[in-house]
VEXDREN-2710 file (C-alpha; in Angstrom, 1 decimal):
% VEXDREN-2710
k/r/px/py/pz
1/UNK/126.0/189.5/105.1
2/UNK/129.6/190.7/105.6
3/UNK/130.9/194.3/105.7
4/UNK/134.5/194.4/104.5
5/UNK/136.6/197.5/105.2
6/UNK/139.9/198.2/103.4
7/UNK/142.3/201.1/104.1
8/UNK/145.0/202.9/102.3
9/UNK/148.3/204.7/103.0
10/UNK/150.0/205.4/105.3
11/UNK/147.6/203.4/107.4
12/UNK/146.6/200.2/109.1
13/UNK/143.2/198.8/109.9
14/UNK/143.4/200.7/113.2
15/UNK/141.8/203.7/111.4
16/UNK/138.5/201.8/111.4
17/UNK/138.5/201.1/115.1
18/UNK/136.2/204.0/116.2
19/UNK/133.9/203.4/113.3
20/UNK/133.5/199.7/114.0
21/UNK/132.4/200.5/117.5
22/UNK/129.7/202.9/116.2
23/UNK/128.6/200.5/113.5
24/UNK/127.6/198.1/116.3
25/UNK/127.7/195.0/114.1
26/UNK/129.2/191.6/114.4
27/UNK/129.7/191.1/110.7
28/UNK/132.5/193.6/110.0
29/UNK/135.9/192.5/108.7
30/UNK/138.9/194.9/108.1
31/UNK/141.4/193.6/105.6
32/UNK/145.0/194.8/105.8
33/UNK/146.8/195.0/102.4
34/UNK/150.3/193.5/102.6
35/UNK/152.7/196.2/103.5
36/UNK/150.0/198.4/105.1
37/UNK/149.6/197.0/108.6
38/UNK/150.4/193.4/107.5
39/UNK/153.7/191.8/106.5
40/UNK/154.8/192.2/102.9
41/UNK/155.4/188.7/101.4
42/UNK/158.5/188.1/99.4
43/UNK/157.8/188.7/95.6
44/UNK/154.4/190.2/96.3
45/UNK/153.3/192.3/93.3
46/UNK/153.2/195.7/94.8
47/UNK/151.1/197.3/92.0
48/UNK/147.5/198.3/91.7
49/UNK/146.9/195.1/89.7
50/UNK/148.7/193.0/92.3
51/UNK/146.6/194.3/95.1
52/UNK/143.4/194.0/93.1
53/UNK/144.2/190.3/92.6
54/UNK/144.9/190.0/96.4
55/UNK/141.6/191.6/97.3
56/UNK/139.6/189.3/95.0
57/UNK/141.3/186.3/96.6
58/UNK/140.5/187.6/100.1
59/UNK/136.9/188.2/99.2
60/UNK/136.5/184.7/97.8
61/UNK/137.3/183.3/101.2
62/UNK/134.4/185.2/102.9
63/UNK/130.7/184.4/103.3
64/UNK/128.5/186.8/101.3
65/UNK/126.7/188.9/100.4
66/UNK/129.6/191.4/100.8
67/UNK/129.3/195.1/101.2
68/UNK/132.7/196.5/100.4
69/UNK/134.0/199.8/101.8
70/UNK/137.3/201.4/100.8
71/UNK/139.3/204.4/101.9
72/UNK/142.2/206.2/100.2
73/UNK/143.9/203.8/97.7
74/UNK/142.0/201.0/99.3
75/UNK/139.0/202.8/97.8
76/UNK/140.8/202.7/94.5
77/UNK/140.8/198.9/94.8
78/UNK/137.1/198.9/95.7
79/UNK/136.3/200.8/92.5
80/UNK/138.5/198.6/90.4
81/UNK/137.0/195.4/91.9
82/UNK/133.5/196.8/91.2
83/UNK/134.4/197.3/87.6
84/UNK/136.1/193.9/87.1
85/UNK/134.6/191.4/89.7
86/UNK/131.2/192.6/90.6
87/UNK/130.2/188.9/91.2
88/UNK/132.2/189.1/94.5
89/UNK/130.2/191.9/96.1
90/UNK/126.6/193.1/96.8
91/UNK/127.5/196.8/97.0
92/UNK/130.6/199.0/97.1
93/UNK/131.5/202.3/98.7
94/UNK/134.6/204.5/98.2
95/UNK/135.8/208.0/99.2
96/UNK/138.3/208.4/96.3
97/UNK/136.3/208.0/93.0
98/UNK/137.3/211.5/92.0
99/UNK/140.7/210.4/91.0
100/UNK/139.3/208.3/88.1
101/UNK/139.3/211.3/85.8
102/UNK/142.0/212.5/83.4
103/UNK/141.7/215.9/85.0
104/UNK/142.8/214.6/88.4
105/UNK/146.2/215.8/89.6
106/UNK/147.9/213.6/92.2
107/UNK/148.7/215.3/95.5
108/UNK/152.2/216.5/96.2
109/UNK/153.3/213.5/98.3
110/UNK/152.1/211.1/95.6
111/UNK/153.9/212.9/92.9
112/UNK/157.2/212.7/94.9
113/UNK/156.7/208.9/95.3
114/UNK/155.9/208.5/91.6
115/UNK/158.9/210.5/90.5
116/UNK/162.6/209.5/90.1
117/UNK/163.4/210.7/93.7
118/UNK/160.6/208.5/95.2
119/UNK/163.1/206.3/97.1
120/UNK/164.6/209.4/98.7
121/UNK/161.2/210.7/99.7
122/UNK/160.2/207.4/101.3
123/UNK/163.6/207.2/103.1
124/UNK/163.0/210.7/104.5
125/UNK/159.6/209.5/105.8
126/UNK/161.1/206.5/107.4
127/UNK/163.9/208.4/109.1
128/UNK/161.3/210.5/111.1
129/UNK/161.0/209.2/114.7
130/UNK/157.9/207.1/115.5
131/UNK/156.8/209.8/118.0
132/UNK/157.1/212.5/115.4
133/UNK/155.2/210.4/112.8
134/UNK/152.5/209.8/115.3
135/UNK/152.2/213.5/116.1
136/UNK/151.9/214.4/112.4
137/UNK/149.3/211.8/111.6
138/UNK/147.2/212.9/114.6
139/UNK/147.4/216.5/113.5
140/UNK/146.3/215.6/110.0
141/UNK/143.1/214.0/111.3
142/UNK/143.7/210.5/112.6
143/UNK/143.6/211.6/116.2
144/UNK/146.2/210.7/118.9
145/UNK/145.1/207.2/119.8
146/UNK/144.8/205.9/116.2
147/UNK/148.0/207.6/115.1
148/UNK/149.9/205.9/117.9
149/UNK/148.7/202.5/116.6
150/UNK/149.6/203.3/113.0
151/UNK/153.0/204.9/113.4
152/UNK/154.9/201.7/114.2
153/UNK/153.8/200.2/110.9
154/UNK/155.4/202.9/108.8
155/UNK/158.4/200.8/107.9
156/UNK/160.5/199.4/105.1
157/UNK/157.6/197.1/103.9
158/UNK/155.3/200.1/103.7
159/UNK/157.9/202.2/101.9
160/UNK/158.3/199.5/99.2
161/UNK/154.6/199.1/98.9
162/UNK/154.0/202.9/98.6
163/UNK/156.5/203.2/95.7
164/UNK/155.0/200.2/93.8
165/UNK/151.4/201.2/94.2
166/UNK/151.6/204.9/93.5
167/UNK/153.9/204.4/90.5
168/UNK/151.6/201.8/89.0
169/UNK/148.6/204.2/89.1
170/UNK/150.1/207.5/88.1
171/UNK/148.4/209.6/85.3
172/UNK/147.4/208.8/82.7
173/UNK/146.8/205.3/84.1
174/UNK/144.2/206.2/86.6
175/UNK/142.3/208.4/84.1
176/UNK/142.4/205.6/81.6
177/UNK/140.9/203.2/84.2
178/UNK/138.1/205.7/84.8
179/UNK/137.0/205.2/81.2
180/UNK/135.5/201.9/82.3
181/UNK/133.6/203.3/85.3
182/UNK/130.3/202.4/83.7
183/UNK/131.1/198.7/84.4
184/UNK/130.8/199.4/88.2
185/UNK/127.1/200.2/87.7
186/UNK/126.3/196.5/87.8
187/UNK/126.3/196.8/91.6
188/UNK/125.0/199.6/93.8
189/UNK/127.7/202.1/94.6
190/UNK/128.1/204.9/97.2
191/UNK/130.6/207.7/96.7
192/UNK/131.6/209.5/99.9
193/UNK/132.7/213.1/99.6
194/UNK/134.4/214.4/102.6
195/UNK/134.2/218.1/102.0
196/UNK/137.6/218.9/103.6
197/UNK/139.6/216.1/102.0
198/UNK/142.3/217.7/99.9
199/UNK/143.8/214.5/98.5
200/UNK/141.0/212.9/96.3
201/UNK/140.1/215.5/93.7
202/UNK/137.3/217.5/95.1
203/UNK/133.5/217.4/94.8
204/UNK/133.3/218.2/91.1
205/UNK/135.5/215.3/90.0
206/UNK/133.8/213.0/92.5
207/UNK/130.4/213.8/91.1
208/UNK/131.5/213.3/87.6
209/UNK/132.9/209.9/88.3
210/UNK/130.0/208.9/90.5
211/UNK/127.6/209.7/87.6
212/UNK/129.6/207.6/85.2
213/UNK/129.5/204.7/87.6
214/UNK/125.8/205.0/88.4
215/UNK/126.7/205.6/92.1
216/UNK/124.9/207.6/94.8
217/UNK/126.7/210.4/96.6
218/UNK/126.9/211.2/100.3
219/UNK/128.6/214.4/101.4
220/UNK/130.2/214.5/104.8
221/UNK/130.3/218.2/105.4
222/UNK/133.2/219.5/107.4
223/UNK/135.1/216.2/107.5
224/UNK/138.5/215.5/106.0
225/UNK/140.5/212.6/104.7
226/UNK/140.2/210.6/107.9
227/UNK/136.5/211.1/108.2
228/UNK/136.0/207.7/109.9
229/UNK/138.3/208.9/112.8
230/UNK/137.0/212.5/112.9
231/UNK/133.3/211.7/113.4
232/UNK/132.7/207.9/113.6
233/UNK/129.2/208.4/114.9
234/UNK/128.0/210.4/111.9
235/UNK/129.8/208.2/109.4
236/UNK/128.5/205.0/111.0
237/UNK/125.0/206.3/110.6
238/UNK/125.6/207.0/107.0
239/UNK/127.0/203.6/106.3
240/UNK/124.4/201.7/108.2
241/UNK/121.7/203.5/106.2
242/UNK/123.5/202.3/103.0
243/UNK/123.8/198.7/104.2
244/UNK/120.2/198.6/105.4
245/UNK/119.1/199.8/102.0
246/UNK/120.3/196.5/100.4
247/UNK/119.1/194.1/103.1
END
């Protein structure tokens, strides 16, 4: 079996480091989407469809069965893969299924990136010093050590990727994608709800989407967007219970 972790924005696979220690497994792989902790190849399709194709190709290289776990827009890719290529995985887990509703309203930063002034918003983010970026990410929930690893990767590649991804999945696109959530029910799914996460739609939208996808729900009370950094012990226990359920 292989556990595959995929992160989102503005992140690298360093966000999983504390969790990987607590999982205490030797079968965990963290994939870094191009532009997010990995170089962005020339002519790479920086859209949700392009990254979905990339993820499917990466999973085909791995030994199965695969338990796929996604965070932030990496979690969007997990849901989309569960809907379109369930043959590649044994189970799926995401913390962002709530956005697959027509009622979901993108958070303020995403709306800036999706809008006509997105390039200016990204430029402003890149103009911030690395130390200031690190301090902000730490304050938001990553913690100091992880934020210091992530901050150097917030660069031009990531800026280009951010604009492409978020513009490709603005509303009504993501709501329309959610109309096919029932297709994800062909594989067991787990929807993580971090109670203090203000980016992903809230518990009501999560539960609505989870029901349509036939997925179970796990609530991480008191944890925010970077739950895997805030309490890696508790989250590892939750995930290991999920993996063991399918062994």
